[in-house]
C-alpha positions in Angstrom: -168.0 111.8 116.8 -168.6 113.4 120.2 -166.8 116.5 119.0 -169.1 116.8 116.0 -172.2 116.3 118.3 -171.0 119.1 120.6 -170.4 121.4 117.7 -173.9 120.6 116.3 -175.4 121.4 119.8 -173.5 124.6 119.9 -174.7 125.7 116.5 -178.3 124.8 117.4 -178.1 126.8 120.6 -176.6 129.8 118.7 -179.4 129.6 116.2 -182.0 129.5 118.9 -180.4 132.5 120.6 -180.5 134.5 117.4 -184.1 133.6 116.8 -185.1 134.6 120.3 -183.3 137.9 120.0 -185.0 138.5 116.7 -188.4 137.9 118.3 -187.5 140.1 121.3 -186.5 142.9 119.1 -189.7 142.7 117.2 -191.7 142.7 120.4 -189.8 145.7 121.7 -190.6 147.6 118.5 -194.3 146.7 118.9 -194.3 147.7 122.6 -192.7 151.1 121.7 -195.4 151.7 119.1 -198.2 150.8 121.6 -196.6 153.0 124.3 -196.4 155.9 121.8 -200.0 155.5 120.8 -201.1 155.4 124.5 -199.1 158.6 125.2 -200.6 160.4 122.2 -204.1 159.4 123.3 -203.5 160.5 126.9 -202.2 163.9 125.6 -205.3 164.3 123.3 -207.6 163.5 126.2 -205.9 166.0 128.5 -206.0 168.6 125.8 -209.7 168.0 125.1 -210.6 168.2 128.8 -208.7 171.5 129.2 -210.4 172.9 126.1 -213.8 172.1 127.5 -213.2 173.7 130.9 
């Protein structure tokens, strides 16, 4: 049964890799959203400051 055990380990590692990639992709989407929100706020602050001058 060593072959079956090696196959099981390979499947488990592949499953874990897919899960980690899924999590990474979600985090990248969240980071992109946060970065966009920061950029928007920075632009608004700059615009407000130039309008007050």
